[in-house]
PDBQT receptor file of N, H, CA, C and O in Angstrom, charges set to zero:
ATOM      1  N   UNK A   1     111.830  94.536 120.092  1.00  0.00    +0.000 N 
ATOM      2  CA  UNK A   1     112.769  94.679 119.667  1.00  0.00    +0.000 C 
ATOM      3  C   UNK A   1     113.737  95.743 120.970  1.00  0.00    +0.000 C 
ATOM      4  O   UNK A   1     114.907  95.488 121.257  1.00  0.00    +0.000 OA
ATOM      5  N   UNK A   2     112.845  97.047 121.676  1.00  0.00    +0.000 N 
ATOM      6  H   UNK A   2     111.895  97.255 121.442  1.00  0.00    +0.000 HD
ATOM      7  CA  UNK A   2     113.429  97.831 122.757  1.00  0.00    +0.000 C 
ATOM      8  C   UNK A   2     114.292  96.580 123.916  1.00  0.00    +0.000 C 
ATOM      9  O   UNK A   2     115.298  96.490 124.620  1.00  0.00    +0.000 OA
ATOM     10  N   UNK A   3     113.191  95.858 123.534  1.00  0.00    +0.000 N 
ATOM     11  H   UNK A   3     112.373  95.931 122.962  1.00  0.00    +0.000 HD
ATOM     12  CA  UNK A   3     114.248  95.050 124.857  1.00  0.00    +0.000 C 
ATOM     13  C   UNK A   3     115.170  94.065 124.623  1.00  0.00    +0.000 C 
ATOM     14  O   UNK A   3     115.732  93.580 125.605  1.00  0.00    +0.000 OA
ATOM     15  N   UNK A   4     115.498  93.586 123.303  1.00  0.00    +0.000 N 
ATOM     16  H   UNK A   4     115.041  93.980 122.505  1.00  0.00    +0.000 HD
ATOM     17  CA  UNK A   4     116.901  93.245 122.943  1.00  0.00    +0.000 C 
ATOM     18  C   UNK A   4     117.896  94.322 122.961  1.00  0.00    +0.000 C 
ATOM     19  O   UNK A   4     119.097  94.065 123.044  1.00  0.00    +0.000 OA
ATOM     20  N   UNK A   5     117.334  95.801 122.870  1.00  0.00    +0.000 N 
ATOM     21  H   UNK A   5     116.358  96.009 122.802  1.00  0.00    +0.000 HD
ATOM     22  CA  UNK A   5     118.672  96.667 123.013  1.00  0.00    +0.000 C 
ATOM     23  C   UNK A   5     119.034  96.755 124.089  1.00  0.00    +0.000 C 
ATOM     24  O   UNK A   5     120.218  96.563 124.366  1.00  0.00    +0.000 OA
ATOM     25  N   UNK A   6     117.682  97.222 125.444  1.00  0.00    +0.000 N 
ATOM     26  H   UNK A   6     116.721  97.378 125.219  1.00  0.00    +0.000 HD
ATOM     27  CA  UNK A   6     118.392  96.868 126.823  1.00  0.00    +0.000 C 
ATOM     28  C   UNK A   6     119.303  95.559 127.244  1.00  0.00    +0.000 C 
ATOM     29  O   UNK A   6     120.283  95.489 127.985  1.00  0.00    +0.000 OA
ATOM     30  N   UNK A   7     118.605  94.546 126.490  1.00  0.00    +0.000 N 
ATOM     31  H   UNK A   7     117.809  94.603 125.887  1.00  0.00    +0.000 HD
ATOM     32  CA  UNK A   7     119.647  93.193 127.402  1.00  0.00    +0.000 C 
ATOM     33  C   UNK A   7     120.486  93.615 127.040  1.00  0.00    +0.000 C 
ATOM     34  O   UNK A   7     121.106  94.045 128.012  1.00  0.00    +0.000 OA
ATOM     35  N   UNK A   8     121.488  93.997 125.326  1.00  0.00    +0.000 N 
ATOM     36  H   UNK A   8     120.984  93.648 124.536  1.00  0.00    +0.000 HD
ATOM     37  CA  UNK A   8     122.631  94.145 125.211  1.00  0.00    +0.000 C 
ATOM     38  C   UNK A   8     123.442  95.753 125.929  1.00  0.00    +0.000 C 
ATOM     39  O   UNK A   8     124.647  95.620 126.140  1.00  0.00    +0.000 OA
ATOM     40  N   UNK A   9     123.098  96.552 126.127  1.00  0.00    +0.000 N 
ATOM     41  H   UNK A   9     122.119  96.660 125.956  1.00  0.00    +0.000 HD
ATOM     42  CA  UNK A   9     123.399  97.592 127.109  1.00  0.00    +0.000 C 
ATOM     43  C   UNK A   9     123.622  97.102 129.489  1.00  0.00    +0.000 C 
ATOM     44  O   UNK A   9     124.503  97.387 130.300  1.00  0.00    +0.000 OA
ATOM     45  N   UNK A  10     122.270  96.311 129.609  1.00  0.00    +0.000 N 
ATOM     46  H   UNK A  10     121.554  96.080 128.950  1.00  0.00    +0.000 HD
ATOM     47  CA  UNK A  10     123.482  95.746 130.445  1.00  0.00    +0.000 C 
ATOM     48  C   UNK A  10     124.430  94.940 130.617  1.00  0.00    +0.000 C 
ATOM     49  O   UNK A  10     125.513  95.198 131.143  1.00  0.00    +0.000 OA
ATOM     50  N   UNK A  11     124.019  93.779 130.120  1.00  0.00    +0.000 N 
ATOM     51  H   UNK A  11     123.139  93.570 129.692  1.00  0.00    +0.000 HD
ATOM     52  CA  UNK A  11     124.866  93.023 129.337  1.00  0.00    +0.000 C 
ATOM     53  C   UNK A  11     126.525  94.123 129.108  1.00  0.00    +0.000 C 
ATOM     54  O   UNK A  11     127.517  93.443 129.372  1.00  0.00    +0.000 OA
ATOM     55  N   UNK A  12     126.717  94.942 128.873  1.00  0.00    +0.000 N 
ATOM     56  H   UNK A  12     125.912  95.495 128.659  1.00  0.00    +0.000 HD
ATOM     57  CA  UNK A  12     127.523  95.545 128.545  1.00  0.00    +0.000 C 
ATOM     58  C   UNK A  12     128.098  96.775 129.530  1.00  0.00    +0.000 C 
ATOM     59  O   UNK A  12     128.741  97.765 129.178  1.00  0.00    +0.000 OA
ATOM     60  N   UNK A  13     127.691  96.423 130.782  1.00  0.00    +0.000 N 
ATOM     61  H   UNK A  13     127.169  95.619 131.068  1.00  0.00    +0.000 HD
ATOM     62  CA  UNK A  13     128.055  98.134 131.839  1.00  0.00    +0.000 C 
ATOM     63  C   UNK A  13     128.666  96.539 132.556  1.00  0.00    +0.000 C 
ATOM     64  O   UNK A  13     129.732  96.191 133.063  1.00  0.00    +0.000 OA
ATOM     65  N   UNK A  14     127.150  95.760 132.226  1.00  0.00    +0.000 N 
ATOM     66  H   UNK A  14     126.283  96.043 131.815  1.00  0.00    +0.000 HD
ATOM     67  CA  UNK A  14     128.064  94.059 133.533  1.00  0.00    +0.000 C 
ATOM     68  C   UNK A  14     129.867  94.216 133.283  1.00  0.00    +0.000 C 
ATOM     69  O   UNK A  14     130.830  94.674 133.899  1.00  0.00    +0.000 OA
ATOM     70  N   UNK A  15     129.667  93.719 132.347  1.00  0.00    +0.000 N 
ATOM     71  H   UNK A  15     128.885  93.348 131.846  1.00  0.00    +0.000 HD
ATOM     72  CA  UNK A  15     131.426  93.757 131.575  1.00  0.00    +0.000 C 
ATOM     73  C   UNK A  15     132.123  94.212 131.649  1.00  0.00    +0.000 C 
ATOM     74  O   UNK A  15     133.271  93.805 131.822  1.00  0.00    +0.000 OA
ATOM     75  N   UNK A  16     131.582  95.729 131.511  1.00  0.00    +0.000 N 
ATOM     76  H   UNK A  16     130.649  96.060 131.371  1.00  0.00    +0.000 HD
ATOM     77  CA  UNK A  16     132.751  96.615 131.462  1.00  0.00    +0.000 C 
ATOM     78  C   UNK A  16     132.423  96.622 132.992  1.00  0.00    +0.000 C 
ATOM     79  O   UNK A  16     133.648  96.740 132.954  1.00  0.00    +0.000 OA
ATOM     80  N   UNK A  17     131.894  96.614 134.721  1.00  0.00    +0.000 N 
ATOM     81  H   UNK A  17     130.899  96.518 134.752  1.00  0.00    +0.000 HD
ATOM     82  CA  UNK A  17     132.708  96.143 135.698  1.00  0.00    +0.000 C 
ATOM     83  C   UNK A  17     133.446  94.929 136.314  1.00  0.00    +0.000 C 
ATOM     84  O   UNK A  17     133.851  94.578 137.422  1.00  0.00    +0.000 OA
ATOM     85  N   UNK A  18     133.418  94.447 134.998  1.00  0.00    +0.000 N 
ATOM     86  H   UNK A  18     133.090  94.732 134.098  1.00  0.00    +0.000 HD
ATOM     87  CA  UNK A  18     134.183  93.374 135.516  1.00  0.00    +0.000 C 
ATOM     88  C   UNK A  18     135.829  93.390 134.937  1.00  0.00    +0.000 C 
ATOM     89  O   UNK A  18     136.914  93.027 135.391  1.00  0.00    +0.000 OA
ATOM     90  N   UNK A  19     135.190  94.223 133.285  1.00  0.00    +0.000 N 
ATOM     91  H   UNK A  19     134.308  94.518 132.917  1.00  0.00    +0.000 HD
ATOM     92  CA  UNK A  19     136.590  95.321 133.316  1.00  0.00    +0.000 C 
ATOM     93  C   UNK A  19     136.607  94.234 131.553  1.00  0.00    +0.000 C 
ATOM     94  O   UNK A  19     137.088  94.980 130.700  1.00  0.00    +0.000 OA
ATOM     95  N   UNK A  20     136.333  93.193 131.078  1.00  0.00    +0.000 N 
ATOM     96  H   UNK A  20     135.943  92.587 131.771  1.00  0.00    +0.000 HD
ATOM     97  CA  UNK A  20     136.148  93.468 129.881  1.00  0.00    +0.000 C 
ATOM     98  C   UNK A  20     135.887  94.264 128.512  1.00  0.00    +0.000 C 
ATOM     99  O   UNK A  20     135.088  94.095 127.591  1.00  0.00    +0.000 OA
ATOM    100  N   UNK A  21     136.608  94.932 128.694  1.00  0.00    +0.000 N 
ATOM    101  H   UNK A  21     137.257  95.069 129.443  1.00  0.00    +0.000 HD
ATOM    102  CA  UNK A  21     136.545  96.157 128.088  1.00  0.00    +0.000 C 
ATOM    103  C   UNK A  21     135.995  95.867 126.140  1.00  0.00    +0.000 C 
ATOM    104  O   UNK A  21     134.904  96.233 125.702  1.00  0.00    +0.000 OA
ATOM    105  N   UNK A  22     136.681  95.415 125.611  1.00  0.00    +0.000 N 
ATOM    106  H   UNK A  22     137.567  95.118 125.967  1.00  0.00    +0.000 HD
ATOM    107  CA  UNK A  22     136.693  94.410 124.295  1.00  0.00    +0.000 C 
ATOM    108  C   UNK A  22     135.178  94.157 124.368  1.00  0.00    +0.000 C 
ATOM    109  O   UNK A  22     134.332  94.710 123.665  1.00  0.00    +0.000 OA
ATOM    110  N   UNK A  23     134.991  93.357 125.199  1.00  0.00    +0.000 N 
ATOM    111  H   UNK A  23     135.678  92.908 125.770  1.00  0.00    +0.000 HD
ATOM    112  CA  UNK A  23     133.536  92.506 125.825  1.00  0.00    +0.000 C 
ATOM    113  C   UNK A  23     132.208  94.320 125.236  1.00  0.00    +0.000 C 
ATOM    114  O   UNK A  23     131.605  94.923 124.348  1.00  0.00    +0.000 OA
ATOM    115  N   UNK A  24     132.565  94.238 126.537  1.00  0.00    +0.000 N 
ATOM    116  H   UNK A  24     133.055  93.748 127.258  1.00  0.00    +0.000 HD
ATOM    117  CA  UNK A  24     131.567  95.741 126.502  1.00  0.00    +0.000 C 
ATOM    118  C   UNK A  24     131.028  96.573 125.533  1.00  0.00    +0.000 C 
ATOM    119  O   UNK A  24     129.832  96.797 125.343  1.00  0.00    +0.000 OA
ATOM    120  N   UNK A  25     132.175  97.106 124.810  1.00  0.00    +0.000 N 
ATOM    121  H   UNK A  25     133.146  96.923 124.964  1.00  0.00    +0.000 HD
ATOM    122  CA  UNK A  25     132.458  97.614 123.795  1.00  0.00    +0.000 C 
ATOM    123  C   UNK A  25     131.543  97.813 122.626  1.00  0.00    +0.000 C 
ATOM    124  O   UNK A  25     131.024  98.783 122.073  1.00  0.00    +0.000 OA
ATOM    125  N   UNK A  26     131.553  95.591 122.351  1.00  0.00    +0.000 N 
ATOM    126  H   UNK A  26     131.974  94.803 122.799  1.00  0.00    +0.000 HD
ATOM    127  CA  UNK A  26     131.346  95.370 121.772  1.00  0.00    +0.000 C 
ATOM    128  C   UNK A  26     129.518  95.145 121.862  1.00  0.00    +0.000 C 
ATOM    129  O   UNK A  26     128.647  95.520 121.078  1.00  0.00    +0.000 OA
ATOM    130  N   UNK A  27     129.425  94.421 123.086  1.00  0.00    +0.000 N 
ATOM    131  H   UNK A  27     130.133  94.116 123.723  1.00  0.00    +0.000 HD
ATOM    132  CA  UNK A  27     128.070  95.081 123.479  1.00  0.00    +0.000 C 
ATOM    133  C   UNK A  27     126.841  96.277 123.126  1.00  0.00    +0.000 C 
ATOM    134  O   UNK A  27     125.894  96.361 122.344  1.00  0.00    +0.000 OA
ATOM    135  N   UNK A  28     127.493  97.171 124.244  1.00  0.00    +0.000 N 
ATOM    136  H   UNK A  28     128.262  97.103 124.880  1.00  0.00    +0.000 HD
ATOM    137  CA  UNK A  28     127.560  98.860 124.035  1.00  0.00    +0.000 C 
ATOM    138  C   UNK A  28     126.722  99.451 122.395  1.00  0.00    +0.000 C 
ATOM    139  O   UNK A  28     125.767 100.219 122.282  1.00  0.00    +0.000 OA
ATOM    140  N   UNK A  29     127.646  98.637 121.138  1.00  0.00    +0.000 N 
ATOM    141  H   UNK A  29     128.422  98.013 121.230  1.00  0.00    +0.000 HD
ATOM    142  CA  UNK A  29     127.283  99.089 120.148  1.00  0.00    +0.000 C 
ATOM    143  C   UNK A  29     126.056  98.294 119.378  1.00  0.00    +0.000 C 
ATOM    144  O   UNK A  29     125.358  98.907 118.569  1.00  0.00    +0.000 OA
ATOM    145  N   UNK A  30     125.802  96.734 119.705  1.00  0.00    +0.000 N 
ATOM    146  H   UNK A  30     126.369  96.236 120.362  1.00  0.00    +0.000 HD
ATOM    147  CA  UNK A  30     125.348  96.404 119.059  1.00  0.00    +0.000 C 
ATOM    148  C   UNK A  30     123.994  96.755 119.917  1.00  0.00    +0.000 C 
ATOM    149  O   UNK A  30     122.971  96.144 119.607  1.00  0.00    +0.000 OA
ATOM    150  N   UNK A  31     123.937  97.866 121.153  1.00  0.00    +0.000 N 
ATOM    151  H   UNK A  31     124.767  98.362 121.405  1.00  0.00    +0.000 HD
ATOM    152  CA  UNK A  31     122.544  97.998 121.588  1.00  0.00    +0.000 C 
ATOM    153  C   UNK A  31     122.096  99.848 120.805  1.00  0.00    +0.000 C 
ATOM    154  O   UNK A  31     121.096 100.520 120.554  1.00  0.00    +0.000 OA
ATOM    155  N   UNK A  32     123.585  99.947 120.702  1.00  0.00    +0.000 N 
ATOM    156  H   UNK A  32     124.398  99.402 120.906  1.00  0.00    +0.000 HD
ATOM    157  CA  UNK A  32     123.067 101.354 119.295  1.00  0.00    +0.000 C 
ATOM    158  C   UNK A  32     122.750 100.898 118.352  1.00  0.00    +0.000 C 
ATOM    159  O   UNK A  32     121.692 100.304 118.560  1.00  0.00    +0.000 OA
ATOM    160  N   UNK A  33     123.006 100.824 117.516  1.00  0.00    +0.000 N 
ATOM    161  H   UNK A  33     123.866 101.306 117.347  1.00  0.00    +0.000 HD
ATOM    162  CA  UNK A  33     122.390  99.392 116.630  1.00  0.00    +0.000 C 
ATOM    163  C   UNK A  33     120.665  98.663 116.631  1.00  0.00    +0.000 C 
ATOM    164  O   UNK A  33     119.889  98.185 115.803  1.00  0.00    +0.000 OA
ATOM    165  N   UNK A  34     120.687  98.849 117.603  1.00  0.00    +0.000 N 
ATOM    166  H   UNK A  34     121.317  99.237 118.275  1.00  0.00    +0.000 HD
ATOM    167  CA  UNK A  34     118.906  97.951 117.773  1.00  0.00    +0.000 C 
ATOM    168  C   UNK A  34     117.985  99.113 118.688  1.00  0.00    +0.000 C 
ATOM    169  O   UNK A  34     116.893  98.804 119.167  1.00  0.00    +0.000 OA
ATOM    170  N   UNK A  35     118.603 100.513 118.858  1.00  0.00    +0.000 N 
ATOM    171  H   UNK A  35     119.490 100.763 118.469  1.00  0.00    +0.000 HD
ATOM    172  CA  UNK A  35     117.746 101.492 120.035  1.00  0.00    +0.000 C 
ATOM    173  C   UNK A  35     117.843 101.971 118.062  1.00  0.00    +0.000 C 
ATOM    174  O   UNK A  35     116.893 101.433 117.494  1.00  0.00    +0.000 OA
ATOM    175  N   UNK A  36     118.621 102.691 117.191  1.00  0.00    +0.000 N 
ATOM    176  H   UNK A  36     119.393 103.128 117.653  1.00  0.00    +0.000 HD
ATOM    177  CA  UNK A  36     118.512 103.535 116.218  1.00  0.00    +0.000 C 
ATOM    178  C   UNK A  36     117.527 102.542 115.382  1.00  0.00    +0.000 C 
ATOM    179  O   UNK A  36     116.835 103.205 114.609  1.00  0.00    +0.000 OA
ATOM    180  N   UNK A  37     117.227 100.950 115.301  1.00  0.00    +0.000 N 
ATOM    181  H   UNK A  37     117.789 100.411 115.929  1.00  0.00    +0.000 HD
ATOM    182  CA  UNK A  37     116.467 100.558 113.751  1.00  0.00    +0.000 C 
ATOM    183  C   UNK A  37     115.267 100.164 115.388  1.00  0.00    +0.000 C 
ATOM    184  O   UNK A  37     114.768  99.039 115.403  1.00  0.00    +0.000 OA
ATOM    185  N   UNK A  38     115.056 100.779 116.151  1.00  0.00    +0.000 N 
ATOM    186  H   UNK A  38     115.462 101.693 116.139  1.00  0.00    +0.000 HD
ATOM    187  CA  UNK A  38     113.698 100.044 117.124  1.00  0.00    +0.000 C 
ATOM    188  C   UNK A  38     112.847 102.025 117.120  1.00  0.00    +0.000 C 
ATOM    189  O   UNK A  38     111.704 102.435 117.318  1.00  0.00    +0.000 OA
ATOM    190  N   UNK A  39     114.329 102.788 116.748  1.00  0.00    +0.000 N 
ATOM    191  H   UNK A  39     115.258 102.455 116.587  1.00  0.00    +0.000 HD
ATOM    192  CA  UNK A  39     113.249 104.105 116.716  1.00  0.00    +0.000 C 
ATOM    193  C   UNK A  39     112.727 104.553 115.452  1.00  0.00    +0.000 C 
ATOM    194  O   UNK A  39     111.770 105.275 115.171  1.00  0.00    +0.000 OA
ATOM    195  N   UNK A  40     113.728 103.854 114.645  1.00  0.00    +0.000 N 
ATOM    196  H   UNK A  40     114.505 103.268 114.874  1.00  0.00    +0.000 HD
ATOM    197  CA  UNK A  40     113.339 103.986 113.180  1.00  0.00    +0.000 C 
ATOM    198  C   UNK A  40     111.923 103.120 112.419  1.00  0.00    +0.000 C 
ATOM    199  O   UNK A  40     111.325 103.349 111.368  1.00  0.00    +0.000 OA
ATOM    200  N   UNK A  41     111.758 102.209 113.326  1.00  0.00    +0.000 N 
ATOM    201  H   UNK A  41     112.244 102.023 114.180  1.00  0.00    +0.000 HD
ATOM    202  CA  UNK A  41     110.630 101.664 112.621  1.00  0.00    +0.000 C 
ATOM    203  C   UNK A  41     109.147 102.257 113.350  1.00  0.00    +0.000 C 
ATOM    204  O   UNK A  41     108.006 102.411 112.917  1.00  0.00    +0.000 OA
ATOM    205  N   UNK A  42     109.895 102.528 114.856  1.00  0.00    +0.000 N 
ATOM    206  H   UNK A  42     110.823 102.402 115.209  1.00  0.00    +0.000 HD
ATOM    207  CA  UNK A  42     108.180 103.564 115.312  1.00  0.00    +0.000 C 
ATOM    208  C   UNK A  42     108.248 104.338 114.854  1.00  0.00    +0.000 C 
ATOM    209  O   UNK A  42     107.044 104.576 114.753  1.00  0.00    +0.000 OA
ATOM    210  N   UNK A  43     109.009 105.618 114.075  1.00  0.00    +0.000 N 
ATOM    211  H   UNK A  43     109.987 105.424 114.157  1.00  0.00    +0.000 HD
ATOM    212  CA  UNK A  43     108.549 106.634 113.509  1.00  0.00    +0.000 C 
ATOM    213  C   UNK A  43     107.885 106.159 112.321  1.00  0.00    +0.000 C 
ATOM    214  O   UNK A  43     106.812 106.729 112.124  1.00  0.00    +0.000 OA
ATOM    215  N   UNK A  44     108.155 105.417 111.597  1.00  0.00    +0.000 N 
ATOM    216  H   UNK A  44     109.026 104.954 111.756  1.00  0.00    +0.000 HD
ATOM    217  CA  UNK A  44     107.547 104.403 110.647  1.00  0.00    +0.000 C 
ATOM    218  C   UNK A  44     106.153 103.902 110.857  1.00  0.00    +0.000 C 
ATOM    219  O   UNK A  44     105.213 104.010 110.070  1.00  0.00    +0.000 OA
ATOM    220  N   UNK A  45     106.161 103.166 112.392  1.00  0.00    +0.000 N 
ATOM    221  H   UNK A  45     106.924 103.077 113.032  1.00  0.00    +0.000 HD
ATOM    222  CA  UNK A  45     104.801 103.297 112.312  1.00  0.00    +0.000 C 
ATOM    223  C   UNK A  45     104.033 104.966 112.941  1.00  0.00    +0.000 C 
ATOM    224  O   UNK A  45     103.477 105.578 112.029  1.00  0.00    +0.000 OA
ATOM    225  N   UNK A  46     104.017 105.179 113.363  1.00  0.00    +0.000 N 
ATOM    226  H   UNK A  46     104.469 104.682 114.103  1.00  0.00    +0.000 HD
ATOM    227  CA  UNK A  46     103.421 106.352 113.591  1.00  0.00    +0.000 C 
ATOM    228  C   UNK A  46     103.038 107.120 112.050  1.00  0.00    +0.000 C 
ATOM    229  O   UNK A  46     101.927 107.308 111.554  1.00  0.00    +0.000 OA
ATOM    230  N   UNK A  47     103.630 107.274 111.818  1.00  0.00    +0.000 N 
ATOM    231  H   UNK A  47     104.533 107.121 112.220  1.00  0.00    +0.000 HD
ATOM    232  CA  UNK A  47     103.717 107.888 110.386  1.00  0.00    +0.000 C 
ATOM    233  C   UNK A  47     102.392 107.116 109.192  1.00  0.00    +0.000 C 
ATOM    234  O   UNK A  47     102.093 107.264 108.007  1.00  0.00    +0.000 OA
ATOM    235  N   UNK A  48     102.075 106.565 109.948  1.00  0.00    +0.000 N 
ATOM    236  H   UNK A  48     102.318 106.445 110.911  1.00  0.00    +0.000 HD
ATOM    237  CA  UNK A  48     101.847 105.173 109.069  1.00  0.00    +0.000 C 
ATOM    238  C   UNK A  48     100.233 105.208 109.478  1.00  0.00    +0.000 C 
ATOM    239  O   UNK A  48      99.389 105.092 108.590  1.00  0.00    +0.000 OA
ATOM    240  N   UNK A  49      99.922 105.343 110.611  1.00  0.00    +0.000 N 
ATOM    241  H   UNK A  49     100.607 105.438 111.333  1.00  0.00    +0.000 HD
ATOM    242  CA  UNK A  49      98.931 105.860 112.145  1.00  0.00    +0.000 C 
ATOM    243  C   UNK A  49      98.868 106.736 111.405  1.00  0.00    +0.000 C 
ATOM    244  O   UNK A  49      98.366 106.578 110.293  1.00  0.00    +0.000 OA
ATOM    245  N   UNK A  50      99.257 107.660 111.729  1.00  0.00    +0.000 N 
ATOM    246  H   UNK A  50      99.666 107.788 112.633  1.00  0.00    +0.000 HD
ATOM    247  CA  UNK A  50      98.350 109.362 110.775  1.00  0.00    +0.000 C 
ATOM    248  C   UNK A  50      98.142 109.373 109.669  1.00  0.00    +0.000 C 
ATOM    249  O   UNK A  50      97.182 110.079 109.359  1.00  0.00    +0.000 OA
ATOM    250  N   UNK A  51      98.997 108.517 108.302  1.00  0.00    +0.000 N 
ATOM    251  H   UNK A  51      99.776 107.943 108.554  1.00  0.00    +0.000 HD
ATOM    252  CA  UNK A  51      98.254 108.909 106.829  1.00  0.00    +0.000 C 
ATOM    253  C   UNK A  51      96.850 107.706 107.148  1.00  0.00    +0.000 C 
ATOM    254  O   UNK A  51      95.783 107.960 106.589  1.00  0.00    +0.000 OA
ATOM    255  N   UNK A  52      96.947 106.375 108.094  1.00  0.00    +0.000 N 
ATOM    256  H   UNK A  52      97.814 106.168 108.547  1.00  0.00    +0.000 HD
ATOM    257  CA  UNK A  52      96.220 105.814 107.498  1.00  0.00    +0.000 C 
ATOM    258  C   UNK A  52      94.249 106.649 108.315  1.00  0.00    +0.000 C 
ATOM    259  O   UNK A  52      93.077 106.515 107.963  1.00  0.00    +0.000 OA
ATOM    260  N   UNK A  53      94.808 107.271 109.223  1.00  0.00    +0.000 N 
ATOM    261  H   UNK A  53      95.760 107.381 109.509  1.00  0.00    +0.000 HD
ATOM    262  CA  UNK A  53      93.912 108.207 110.050  1.00  0.00    +0.000 C 
ATOM    263  C   UNK A  53      92.850 107.164 110.526  1.00  0.00    +0.000 C 
ATOM    264  O   UNK A  53      91.728 107.166 110.018  1.00  0.00    +0.000 OA
ATOM    265  N   UNK A  54      93.369 105.842 111.971  1.00  0.00    +0.000 N 
ATOM    266  H   UNK A  54      94.280 105.840 112.383  1.00  0.00    +0.000 HD
ATOM    267  CA  UNK A  54      92.201 104.627 111.616  1.00  0.00    +0.000 C 
ATOM    268  C   UNK A  54      92.423 105.151 113.828  1.00  0.00    +0.000 C 
ATOM    269  O   UNK A  54      93.475 105.511 114.356  1.00  0.00    +0.000 OA
ATOM    270  N   UNK A  55      91.227 105.000 114.440  1.00  0.00    +0.000 N 
ATOM    271  H   UNK A  55      90.372 104.708 114.011  1.00  0.00    +0.000 HD
ATOM    272  CA  UNK A  55      91.016 105.096 115.248  1.00  0.00    +0.000 C 
ATOM    273  C   UNK A  55      91.998 103.989 115.733  1.00  0.00    +0.000 C 
ATOM    274  O   UNK A  55      92.547 103.261 114.907  1.00  0.00    +0.000 OA
ATOM    275  N   UNK A  56      92.321 103.800 117.669  1.00  0.00    +0.000 N 
ATOM    276  H   UNK A  56      91.875 104.392 118.341  1.00  0.00    +0.000 HD
ATOM    277  CA  UNK A  56      93.119 102.152 117.783  1.00  0.00    +0.000 C 
ATOM    278  C   UNK A  56      91.765 101.358 118.484  1.00  0.00    +0.000 C 
ATOM    279  O   UNK A  56      90.796 101.504 119.229  1.00  0.00    +0.000 OA
ATOM    280  N   UNK A  57      92.563 100.340 117.565  1.00  0.00    +0.000 N 
ATOM    281  H   UNK A  57      93.350 100.222 116.960  1.00  0.00    +0.000 HD
ATOM    282  CA  UNK A  57      92.097  98.575 118.055  1.00  0.00    +0.000 C 
ATOM    283  C   UNK A  57      92.656  98.175 119.355  1.00  0.00    +0.000 C 
ATOM    284  O   UNK A  57      93.744  98.269 119.923  1.00  0.00    +0.000 OA
ATOM    285  N   UNK A  58      90.706  97.369 119.777  1.00  0.00    +0.000 N 
ATOM    286  H   UNK A  58      89.822  97.293 119.316  1.00  0.00    +0.000 HD
ATOM    287  CA  UNK A  58      91.658  97.268 121.088  1.00  0.00    +0.000 C 
ATOM    288  C   UNK A  58      91.117  95.457 120.679  1.00  0.00    +0.000 C 
ATOM    289  O   UNK A  58      91.509  94.522 121.378  1.00  0.00    +0.000 OA
TER     290      UNK A  58
């Protein structure tokens, strides 16, 4: 999911360079939403990991 956020951020930068302001802001908004969703899921995964208290599996 972080890769999708990075992809939309890069697309927003490219669109901004070429002067497509509306498209750039849309891509930037999508990138922000995906990044926040990634952070929320990451924190949930950390909390679950701490509650379970297991060693990492390789």
